[in-house]
Predicted model as a PDB file, atoms N, CA, C, CB and O in Angstrom, pLDDT in the B-factor column:
MODEL        1                                                                  
ATOM      1  N   MET A   1      -4.433 -37.562  12.274  1.00 91.00           N  
ATOM      2  CA  MET A   1      -5.079 -36.775  13.301  1.00 91.00           C  
ATOM      3  C   MET A   1      -4.392 -35.408  13.449  1.00 91.00           C  
ATOM      4  CB  MET A   1      -5.068 -37.534  14.635  1.00 91.00           C  
ATOM      5  O   MET A   1      -5.064 -34.377  13.489  1.00 91.00           O  
ATOM      6  N   ILE A   2      -3.066 -35.402  13.530  1.00 91.00           N  
ATOM      7  CA  ILE A   2      -2.309 -34.155  13.686  1.00 91.00           C  
ATOM      8  C   ILE A   2      -2.490 -33.263  12.459  1.00 91.00           C  
ATOM      9  CB  ILE A   2      -0.809 -34.453  13.914  1.00 91.00           C  
ATOM     10  O   ILE A   2      -2.621 -32.047  12.593  1.00 91.00           O  
ATOM     11  N   ARG A   3      -2.497 -33.859  11.259  1.00 95.00           N  
ATOM     12  CA  ARG A   3      -2.695 -33.076  10.044  1.00 95.00           C  
ATOM     13  C   ARG A   3      -4.072 -32.420  10.027  1.00 95.00           C  
ATOM     14  CB  ARG A   3      -2.519 -33.959   8.810  1.00 95.00           C  
ATOM     15  O   ARG A   3      -4.210 -31.280   9.584  1.00 95.00           O  
ATOM     16  N   GLY A   4      -5.069 -33.115  10.497  1.00 95.00           N  
ATOM     17  CA  GLY A   4      -6.420 -32.552  10.551  1.00 95.00           C  
ATOM     18  C   GLY A   4      -6.510 -31.368  11.493  1.00 95.00           C  
ATOM     19  O   GLY A   4      -7.154 -30.366  11.181  1.00 95.00           O  
ATOM     20  N   ILE A   5      -5.864 -31.482  12.649  1.00 96.00           N  
ATOM     21  CA  ILE A   5      -5.852 -30.380  13.610  1.00 96.00           C  
ATOM     22  C   ILE A   5      -5.071 -29.193  13.038  1.00 96.00           C  
ATOM     23  CB  ILE A   5      -5.236 -30.837  14.959  1.00 96.00           C  
ATOM     24  O   ILE A   5      -5.484 -28.043  13.183  1.00 96.00           O  
ATOM     25  N   GLY A   6      -3.951 -29.479  12.394  1.00 96.00           N  
ATOM     26  CA  GLY A   6      -3.147 -28.417  11.776  1.00 96.00           C  
ATOM     27  C   GLY A   6      -3.913 -27.693  10.685  1.00 96.00           C  
ATOM     28  O   GLY A   6      -3.839 -26.470  10.571  1.00 96.00           O  
ATOM     29  N   THR A   7      -4.651 -28.453   9.882  1.00 97.00           N  
ATOM     30  CA  THR A   7      -5.464 -27.851   8.835  1.00 97.00           C  
ATOM     31  C   THR A   7      -6.553 -26.965   9.429  1.00 97.00           C  
ATOM     32  CB  THR A   7      -6.087 -28.933   7.955  1.00 97.00           C  
ATOM     33  O   THR A   7      -6.806 -25.870   8.927  1.00 97.00           O  
ATOM     34  N   ALA A   8      -7.191 -27.428  10.485  1.00 97.00           N  
ATOM     35  CA  ALA A   8      -8.247 -26.642  11.132  1.00 97.00           C  
ATOM     36  C   ALA A   8      -7.680 -25.350  11.732  1.00 97.00           C  
ATOM     37  CB  ALA A   8      -8.940 -27.477  12.229  1.00 97.00           C  
ATOM     38  O   ALA A   8      -8.313 -24.298  11.638  1.00 97.00           O  
ATOM     39  N   VAL A   9      -6.509 -25.418  12.340  1.00 97.00           N  
ATOM     40  CA  VAL A   9      -5.885 -24.227  12.925  1.00 97.00           C  
ATOM     41  C   VAL A   9      -5.535 -23.215  11.834  1.00 97.00           C  
ATOM     42  CB  VAL A   9      -4.617 -24.614  13.720  1.00 97.00           C  
ATOM     43  O   VAL A   9      -5.798 -22.023  11.992  1.00 97.00           O  
ATOM     44  N   VAL A  10      -4.956 -23.669  10.750  1.00 98.00           N  
ATOM     45  CA  VAL A  10      -4.601 -22.775   9.649  1.00 98.00           C  
ATOM     46  C   VAL A  10      -5.857 -22.175   9.019  1.00 98.00           C  
ATOM     47  CB  VAL A  10      -3.777 -23.527   8.587  1.00 98.00           C  
ATOM     48  O   VAL A  10      -5.863 -20.995   8.666  1.00 98.00           O  
ATOM     49  N   PHE A  11      -6.916 -22.966   8.873  1.00 98.00           N  
ATOM     50  CA  PHE A  11      -8.160 -22.467   8.295  1.00 98.00           C  
ATOM     51  C   PHE A  11      -8.780 -21.389   9.190  1.00 98.00           C  
ATOM     52  CB  PHE A  11      -9.155 -23.626   8.084  1.00 98.00           C  
ATOM     53  O   PHE A  11      -9.251 -20.365   8.694  1.00 98.00           O  
ATOM     54  N   ILE A  12      -8.779 -21.612  10.480  1.00 98.00           N  
ATOM     55  CA  ILE A  12      -9.324 -20.627  11.421  1.00 98.00           C  
ATOM     56  C   ILE A  12      -8.487 -19.346  11.393  1.00 98.00           C  
ATOM     57  CB  ILE A  12      -9.368 -21.209  12.858  1.00 98.00           C  
ATOM     58  O   ILE A  12      -9.030 -18.242  11.443  1.00 98.00           O  
ATOM     59  N   ALA A  13      -7.167 -19.501  11.314  1.00 98.00           N  
ATOM     60  CA  ALA A  13      -6.298 -18.323  11.221  1.00 98.00           C  
ATOM     61  C   ALA A  13      -6.571 -17.554   9.928  1.00 98.00           C  
ATOM     62  CB  ALA A  13      -4.811 -18.740  11.291  1.00 98.00           C  
ATOM     63  O   ALA A  13      -6.596 -16.324   9.940  1.00 98.00           O  
ATOM     64  N   PHE A  14      -6.771 -18.247   8.834  1.00 98.00           N  
ATOM     65  CA  PHE A  14      -7.078 -17.616   7.556  1.00 98.00           C  
ATOM     66  C   PHE A  14      -8.383 -16.830   7.634  1.00 98.00           C  
ATOM     67  CB  PHE A  14      -7.160 -18.668   6.447  1.00 98.00           C  
ATOM     68  O   PHE A  14      -8.449 -15.688   7.178  1.00 98.00           O  
ATOM     69  N   ILE A  15      -9.410 -17.426   8.203  1.00 98.00           N  
ATOM     70  CA  ILE A  15     -10.697 -16.745   8.359  1.00 98.00           C  
ATOM     71  C   ILE A  15     -10.530 -15.508   9.236  1.00 98.00           C  
ATOM     72  CB  ILE A  15     -11.755 -17.700   8.967  1.00 98.00           C  
ATOM     73  O   ILE A  15     -11.128 -14.469   8.957  1.00 98.00           O  
ATOM     74  N   GLY A  16      -9.728 -15.607  10.289  1.00 96.00           N  
ATOM     75  CA  GLY A  16      -9.473 -14.458  11.157  1.00 96.00           C  
ATOM     76  C   GLY A  16      -8.787 -13.323  10.416  1.00 96.00           C  
ATOM     77  O   GLY A  16      -9.153 -12.161  10.593  1.00 96.00           O  
ATOM     78  N   VAL A  17      -7.802 -13.638   9.592  1.00 95.00           N  
ATOM     79  CA  VAL A  17      -7.106 -12.613   8.815  1.00 95.00           C  
ATOM     80  C   VAL A  17      -8.050 -11.966   7.805  1.00 95.00           C  
ATOM     81  CB  VAL A  17      -5.889 -13.218   8.093  1.00 95.00           C  
ATOM     82  O   VAL A  17      -8.010 -10.750   7.617  1.00 95.00           O  
ATOM     83  N   VAL A  18      -8.882 -12.749   7.165  1.00 94.00           N  
ATOM     84  CA  VAL A  18      -9.840 -12.202   6.194  1.00 94.00           C  
ATOM     85  C   VAL A  18     -10.827 -11.273   6.894  1.00 94.00           C  
ATOM     86  CB  VAL A  18     -10.598 -13.344   5.468  1.00 94.00           C  
ATOM     87  O   VAL A  18     -11.110 -10.187   6.389  1.00 94.00           O  
ATOM     88  N   LEU A  19     -11.347 -11.673   8.028  1.00 93.00           N  
ATOM     89  CA  LEU A  19     -12.281 -10.816   8.766  1.00 93.00           C  
ATOM     90  C   LEU A  19     -11.604  -9.534   9.230  1.00 93.00           C  
ATOM     91  CB  LEU A  19     -12.857 -11.565   9.969  1.00 93.00           C  
ATOM     92  O   LEU A  19     -12.212  -8.465   9.184  1.00 93.00           O  
ATOM     93  N   TRP A  20     -10.362  -9.624   9.674  1.00 90.00           N  
ATOM     94  CA  TRP A  20      -9.614  -8.445  10.098  1.00 90.00           C  
ATOM     95  C   TRP A  20      -9.360  -7.498   8.923  1.00 90.00           C  
ATOM     96  CB  TRP A  20      -8.285  -8.863  10.735  1.00 90.00           C  
ATOM     97  O   TRP A  20      -9.508  -6.283   9.055  1.00 90.00           O  
ATOM     98  N   ALA A  21      -8.978  -8.063   7.773  1.00 88.00           N  
ATOM     99  CA  ALA A  21      -8.642  -7.237   6.613  1.00 88.00           C  
ATOM    100  C   ALA A  21      -9.855  -6.525   6.039  1.00 88.00           C  
ATOM    101  CB  ALA A  21      -8.001  -8.086   5.542  1.00 88.00           C  
ATOM    102  O   ALA A  21      -9.737  -5.394   5.567  1.00 88.00           O  
ATOM    103  N   TYR A  22     -11.003  -7.155   6.071  1.00 89.00           N  
ATOM    104  CA  TYR A  22     -12.204  -6.560   5.491  1.00 89.00           C  
ATOM    105  C   TYR A  22     -13.109  -5.906   6.522  1.00 89.00           C  
ATOM    106  CB  TYR A  22     -12.975  -7.603   4.748  1.00 89.00           C  
ATOM    107  O   TYR A  22     -14.255  -5.574   6.219  1.00 89.00           O  
ATOM    108  N   SER A  23     -12.615  -5.719   7.719  1.00 87.00           N  
ATOM    109  CA  SER A  23     -13.387  -5.072   8.772  1.00 87.00           C  
ATOM    110  C   SER A  23     -13.566  -3.589   8.443  1.00 87.00           C  
ATOM    111  CB  SER A  23     -12.695  -5.249  10.146  1.00 87.00           C  
ATOM    112  O   SER A  23     -12.618  -2.936   8.008  1.00 87.00           O  
ATOM    113  N   SER A  24     -14.750  -3.061   8.644  1.00 84.00           N  
ATOM    114  CA  SER A  24     -15.004  -1.651   8.342  1.00 84.00           C  
ATOM    115  C   SER A  24     -14.270  -0.732   9.315  1.00 84.00           C  
ATOM    116  CB  SER A  24     -16.505  -1.360   8.382  1.00 84.00           C  
ATOM    117  O   SER A  24     -14.026   0.430   8.990  1.00 84.00           O  
ATOM    118  N   LYS A  25     -13.917  -1.223  10.491  1.00 86.00           N  
ATOM    119  CA  LYS A  25     -13.161  -0.421  11.452  1.00 86.00           C  
ATOM    120  C   LYS A  25     -11.739  -0.152  10.968  1.00 86.00           C  
ATOM    121  CB  LYS A  25     -13.124  -1.122  12.807  1.00 86.00           C  
ATOM    122  O   LYS A  25     -11.136   0.846  11.362  1.00 86.00           O  
ATOM    123  N   ARG A  26     -11.199  -1.014  10.132  1.00 85.00           N  
ATOM    124  CA  ARG A  26      -9.825  -0.890   9.662  1.00 85.00           C  
ATOM    125  C   ARG A  26      -9.714  -0.111   8.358  1.00 85.00           C  
ATOM    126  CB  ARG A  26      -9.222  -2.253   9.485  1.00 85.00           C  
ATOM    127  O   ARG A  26      -8.601   0.196   7.931  1.00 85.00           O  
ATOM    128  N   LYS A  27     -10.831   0.218   7.711  1.00 86.00           N  
ATOM    129  CA  LYS A  27     -10.807   0.823   6.387  1.00 86.00           C  
ATOM    130  C   LYS A  27     -10.019   2.125   6.360  1.00 86.00           C  
ATOM    131  CB  LYS A  27     -12.214   1.070   5.909  1.00 86.00           C  
ATOM    132  O   LYS A  27      -9.219   2.330   5.448  1.00 86.00           O  
ATOM    133  N   SER A  28     -10.218   3.003   7.322  1.00 87.00           N  
ATOM    134  CA  SER A  28      -9.528   4.296   7.299  1.00 87.00           C  
ATOM    135  C   SER A  28      -8.015   4.130   7.416  1.00 87.00           C  
ATOM    136  CB  SER A  28     -10.040   5.188   8.429  1.00 87.00           C  
ATOM    137  O   SER A  28      -7.267   4.822   6.724  1.00 87.00           O  
ATOM    138  N   SER A  29      -7.558   3.239   8.266  1.00 88.00           N  
ATOM    139  CA  SER A  29      -6.114   3.053   8.396  1.00 88.00           C  
ATOM    140  C   SER A  29      -5.523   2.375   7.164  1.00 88.00           C  
ATOM    141  CB  SER A  29      -5.797   2.231   9.642  1.00 88.00           C  
ATOM    142  O   SER A  29      -4.390   2.674   6.786  1.00 88.00           O  
ATOM    143  N   PHE A  30      -6.265   1.471   6.531  1.00 87.00           N  
ATOM    144  CA  PHE A  30      -5.785   0.843   5.304  1.00 87.00           C  
ATOM    145  C   PHE A  30      -5.745   1.844   4.158  1.00 87.00           C  
ATOM    146  CB  PHE A  30      -6.668  -0.348   4.932  1.00 87.00           C  
ATOM    147  O   PHE A  30      -4.830   1.798   3.336  1.00 87.00           O  
ATOM    148  N   ASP A  31      -6.727   2.755   4.086  1.00 88.00           N  
ATOM    149  CA  ASP A  31      -6.712   3.786   3.051  1.00 88.00           C  
ATOM    150  C   ASP A  31      -5.519   4.710   3.236  1.00 88.00           C  
ATOM    151  CB  ASP A  31      -8.016   4.594   3.071  1.00 88.00           C  
ATOM    152  O   ASP A  31      -4.874   5.104   2.264  1.00 88.00           O  
ATOM    153  N   GLU A  32      -5.229   5.050   4.472  1.00 89.00           N  
ATOM    154  CA  GLU A  32      -4.070   5.896   4.757  1.00 89.00           C  
ATOM    155  C   GLU A  32      -2.777   5.179   4.375  1.00 89.00           C  
ATOM    156  CB  GLU A  32      -4.042   6.291   6.246  1.00 89.00           C  
ATOM    157  O   GLU A  32      -1.885   5.786   3.782  1.00 89.00           O  
ATOM    158  N   ALA A  33      -2.671   3.916   4.703  1.00 89.00           N  
ATOM    159  CA  ALA A  33      -1.470   3.147   4.376  1.00 89.00           C  
ATOM    160  C   ALA A  33      -1.317   2.980   2.864  1.00 89.00           C  
ATOM    161  CB  ALA A  33      -1.516   1.772   5.057  1.00 89.00           C  
ATOM    162  O   ALA A  33      -0.195   2.937   2.359  1.00 89.00           O  
ATOM    163  N   ALA A  34      -2.424   2.886   2.145  1.00 88.00           N  
ATOM    164  CA  ALA A  34      -2.365   2.722   0.695  1.00 88.00           C  
ATOM    165  C   ALA A  34      -1.806   3.969   0.021  1.00 88.00           C  
ATOM    166  CB  ALA A  34      -3.753   2.404   0.139  1.00 88.00           C  
ATOM    167  O   ALA A  34      -1.210   3.871  -1.051  1.00 88.00           O  
ATOM    168  N   ASN A  35      -1.985   5.136   0.627  1.00 89.00           N  
ATOM    169  CA  ASN A  35      -1.500   6.383   0.037  1.00 89.00           C  
ATOM    170  C   ASN A  35      -0.109   6.778   0.502  1.00 89.00           C  
ATOM    171  CB  ASN A  35      -2.451   7.487   0.351  1.00 89.00           C  
ATOM    172  O   ASN A  35       0.420   7.787   0.035  1.00 89.00           O  
ATOM    173  N   LEU A  36       0.499   6.028   1.398  1.00 88.00           N  
ATOM    174  CA  LEU A  36       1.831   6.358   1.903  1.00 88.00           C  
ATOM    175  C   LEU A  36       2.907   6.463   0.811  1.00 88.00           C  
ATOM    176  CB  LEU A  36       2.247   5.326   2.905  1.00 88.00           C  
ATOM    177  O   LEU A  36       3.746   7.360   0.896  1.00 88.00           O  
ATOM    178  N   PRO A  37       2.927   5.603  -0.196  1.00 87.00           N  
ATOM    179  CA  PRO A  37       3.976   5.741  -1.221  1.00 87.00           C  
ATOM    180  C   PRO A  37       3.929   7.081  -1.953  1.00 87.00           C  
ATOM    181  CB  PRO A  37       3.857   4.619  -2.229  1.00 87.00           C  
ATOM    182  O   PRO A  37       4.943   7.516  -2.498  1.00 87.00           O  
ATOM    183  N   PHE A  38       2.786   7.734  -1.977  1.00 86.00           N  
ATOM    184  CA  PHE A  38       2.642   8.989  -2.704  1.00 86.00           C  
ATOM    185  C   PHE A  38       2.788  10.210  -1.806  1.00 86.00           C  
ATOM    186  CB  PHE A  38       1.308   9.029  -3.393  1.00 86.00           C  
ATOM    187  O   PHE A  38       2.721  11.335  -2.301  1.00 86.00           O  
ATOM    188  N   ALA A  39       2.981  10.032  -0.533  1.00 82.00           N  
ATOM    189  CA  ALA A  39       2.951  11.133   0.420  1.00 82.00           C  
ATOM    190  C   ALA A  39       4.124  12.097   0.266  1.00 82.00           C  
ATOM    191  CB  ALA A  39       2.934  10.589   1.814  1.00 82.00           C  
ATOM    192  O   ALA A  39       3.912  13.309   0.307  1.00 82.00           O  
ATOM    193  N   ASP A  40       5.334  11.616   0.093  1.00 79.00           N  
ATOM    194  CA  ASP A  40       6.509  12.474   0.105  1.00 79.00           C  
ATOM    195  C   ASP A  40       7.152  12.651  -1.268  1.00 79.00           C  
ATOM    196  CB  ASP A  40       7.516  11.920   1.054  1.00 79.00           C  
ATOM    197  O   ASP A  40       8.231  13.237  -1.362  1.00 79.00           O  
ATOM    198  N   ASP A  41       6.528  12.167  -2.319  1.00 61.00           N  
ATOM    199  CA  ASP A  41       7.122  12.288  -3.645  1.00 61.00           C  
ATOM    200  C   ASP A  41       6.984  13.717  -4.157  1.00 61.00           C  
ATOM    201  CB  ASP A  41       6.467  11.301  -4.626  1.00 61.00           C  
ATOM    202  O   ASP A  41       5.871  14.231  -4.265  1.00 61.00           O  
ATOM    203  N   PRO A  42       8.105  14.364  -4.473  1.00 66.00           N  
ATOM    204  CA  PRO A  42       8.000  15.689  -5.084  1.00 66.00           C  
ATOM    205  C   PRO A  42       7.526  15.549  -6.523  1.00 66.00           C  
ATOM    206  CB  PRO A  42       9.358  16.436  -5.027  1.00 66.00           C  
ATOM    207  O   PRO A  42       7.722  14.508  -7.149  1.00 66.00           O  
ATOM    208  N   LYS A  43       6.914  16.583  -7.036  1.00 67.00           N  
ATOM    209  CA  LYS A  43       6.461  16.532  -8.416  1.00 67.00           C  
ATOM    210  C   LYS A  43       7.679  16.646  -9.324  1.00 67.00           C  
ATOM    211  CB  LYS A  43       5.427  17.662  -8.714  1.00 67.00           C  
ATOM    212  O   LYS A  43       8.401  17.641  -9.262  1.00 67.00           O  
ATOM    213  N   PRO A  44       7.917  15.647 -10.165  1.00 64.00           N  
ATOM    214  CA  PRO A  44       9.113  15.686 -11.018  1.00 64.00           C  
ATOM    215  C   PRO A  44       8.926  16.677 -12.166  1.00 64.00           C  
ATOM    216  CB  PRO A  44       9.426  14.281 -11.577  1.00 64.00           C  
ATOM    217  O   PRO A  44       7.842  16.803 -12.736  1.00 64.00           O  
ATOM    218  N   GLU A  45      10.001  17.364 -12.482  1.00 66.00           N  
ATOM    219  CA  GLU A  45       9.971  18.238 -13.643  1.00 66.00           C  
ATOM    220  C   GLU A  45      10.293  17.409 -14.862  1.00 66.00           C  
ATOM    221  CB  GLU A  45      10.961  19.423 -13.493  1.00 66.00           C  
ATOM    222  O   GLU A  45      11.085  16.470 -14.792  1.00 66.00           O  
ATOM    223  N   SER A  46       9.694  17.747 -15.957  1.00 65.00           N  
ATOM    224  CA  SER A  46       9.993  16.996 -17.173  1.00 65.00           C  
ATOM    225  C   SER A  46      11.358  17.424 -17.693  1.00 65.00           C  
ATOM    226  CB  SER A  46       8.894  17.215 -18.255  1.00 65.00           C  
ATOM    227  O   SER A  46      11.834  18.515 -17.380  1.00 65.00           O  
ATOM    228  N   LYS A  47      11.969  16.588 -18.465  1.00 64.00           N  
ATOM    229  CA  LYS A  47      13.291  16.861 -19.024  1.00 64.00           C  
ATOM    230  C   LYS A  47      13.233  18.104 -19.905  1.00 64.00           C  
ATOM    231  CB  LYS A  47      13.809  15.645 -19.832  1.00 64.00           C  
ATOM    232  O   LYS A  47      14.161  18.912 -19.900  1.00 64.00           O  
ATOM    233  N   ARG A  48      12.157  18.260 -20.655  1.00 65.00           N  
ATOM    234  CA  ARG A  48      12.015  19.400 -21.554  1.00 65.00           C  
ATOM    235  C   ARG A  48      11.963  20.705 -20.758  1.00 65.00           C  
ATOM    236  CB  ARG A  48      10.748  19.248 -22.422  1.00 65.00           C  
ATOM    237  O   ARG A  48      12.565  21.697 -21.169  1.00 65.00           O  
ATOM    238  N   ASP A  49      11.252  20.722 -19.623  1.00 61.00           N  
ATOM    239  CA  ASP A  49      11.165  21.920 -18.802  1.00 61.00           C  
ATOM    240  C   ASP A  49      12.524  22.294 -18.225  1.00 61.00           C  
ATOM    241  CB  ASP A  49      10.156  21.719 -17.680  1.00 61.00           C  
ATOM    242  O   ASP A  49      12.859  23.474 -18.131  1.00 61.00           O  
ATOM    243  N   GLN A  50      13.304  21.292 -17.839  1.00 63.00           N  
ATOM    244  CA  GLN A  50      14.630  21.563 -17.298  1.00 63.00           C  
ATOM    245  C   GLN A  50      15.538  22.142 -18.372  1.00 63.00           C  
ATOM    246  CB  GLN A  50      15.243  20.288 -16.714  1.00 63.00           C  
ATOM    247  O   GLN A  50      16.282  23.087 -18.109  1.00 63.00           O  
ATOM    248  N   ASP A  51      15.488  21.585 -19.581  1.00 61.00           N  
ATOM    249  CA  ASP A  51      16.319  22.061 -20.668  1.00 61.00           C  
ATOM    250  C   ASP A  51      15.946  23.484 -21.081  1.00 61.00           C  
ATOM    251  CB  ASP A  51      16.206  21.126 -21.856  1.00 61.00           C  
ATOM    252  O   ASP A  51      16.830  24.302 -21.338  1.00 61.00           O  
ATOM    253  N   SER A  52      14.650  23.789 -21.146  1.00 63.00           N  
ATOM    254  CA  SER A  52      14.230  25.120 -21.551  1.00 63.00           C  
ATOM    255  C   SER A  52      14.591  26.167 -20.493  1.00 63.00           C  
ATOM    256  CB  SER A  52      12.729  25.137 -21.817  1.00 63.00           C  
ATOM    257  O   SER A  52      14.924  27.300 -20.839  1.00 63.00           O  
ATOM    258  N   SER A  53      14.529  25.803 -19.215  1.00 62.00           N  
ATOM    259  CA  SER A  53      14.900  26.762 -18.181  1.00 62.00           C  
ATOM    260  C   SER A  53      16.401  27.034 -18.199  1.00 62.00           C  
ATOM    261  CB  SER A  53      14.474  26.252 -16.805  1.00 62.00           C  
ATOM    262  O   SER A  53      16.822  28.146 -17.881  1.00 62.00           O  
ATOM    263  N   ARG A  54      17.205  26.058 -18.557  1.00 64.00           N  
ATOM    264  CA  ARG A  54      18.643  26.261 -18.657  1.00 64.00           C  
ATOM    265  C   ARG A  54      18.978  27.167 -19.828  1.00 64.00           C  
ATOM    266  CB  ARG A  54      19.365  24.925 -18.801  1.00 64.00           C  
ATOM    267  O   ARG A  54      19.833  28.043 -19.696  1.00 64.00           O  
ATOM    268  N   SER A  55      18.329  26.982 -20.967  1.00 62.00           N  
ATOM    269  CA  SER A  55      18.617  27.797 -22.134  1.00 62.00           C  
ATOM    270  C   SER A  55      18.127  29.230 -21.954  1.00 62.00           C  
ATOM    271  CB  SER A  55      17.987  27.182 -23.367  1.00 62.00           C  
ATOM    272  O   SER A  55      18.706  30.147 -22.535  1.00 62.00           O  
ATOM    273  N   ASN A  56      17.085  29.444 -21.171  1.00 61.00           N  
ATOM    274  CA  ASN A  56      16.581  30.797 -20.918  1.00 61.00           C  
ATOM    275  C   ASN A  56      17.494  31.564 -19.987  1.00 61.00           C  
ATOM    276  CB  ASN A  56      15.179  30.743 -20.332  1.00 61.00           C  
ATOM    277  O   ASN A  56      17.525  32.794 -20.034  1.00 61.00           O  
ATOM    278  N   ASN A  57      18.241  30.869 -19.139  1.00 62.00           N  
ATOM    279  CA  ASN A  57      19.113  31.524 -18.176  1.00 62.00           C  
ATOM    280  C   ASN A  57      20.426  31.965 -18.792  1.00 62.00           C  
ATOM    281  CB  ASN A  57      19.381  30.607 -17.020  1.00 62.00           C  
ATOM    282  O   ASN A  57      21.151  32.733 -18.158  1.00 62.00           O  
ATOM    283  N   GLN A  58      20.768  31.531 -19.972  1.00 57.00           N  
ATOM    284  CA  GLN A  58      22.067  31.852 -20.584  1.00 57.00           C  
ATOM    285  C   GLN A  58      22.046  33.154 -21.312  1.00 57.00           C  
ATOM    286  CB  GLN A  58      22.489  30.771 -21.528  1.00 57.00           C  
ATOM    287  O   GLN A  58      23.060  33.562 -21.879  1.00 57.00           O  
TER     288      GLN A  58                                                      
ENDMDL                                                                          
END                                                                             
């Protein structure tokens, strides 16, 4: 009996999380969060560009 109730509670919680995750109201905030890793990354210079700029300065 307890296992059945526990299973039902977990299933309802799972359905709630799925509905929350795929809600159209949350799409904009999820899109913003998905781009956070790229927000502050500076554009890396290639090794070749660094070497050529050093040789030009000498």
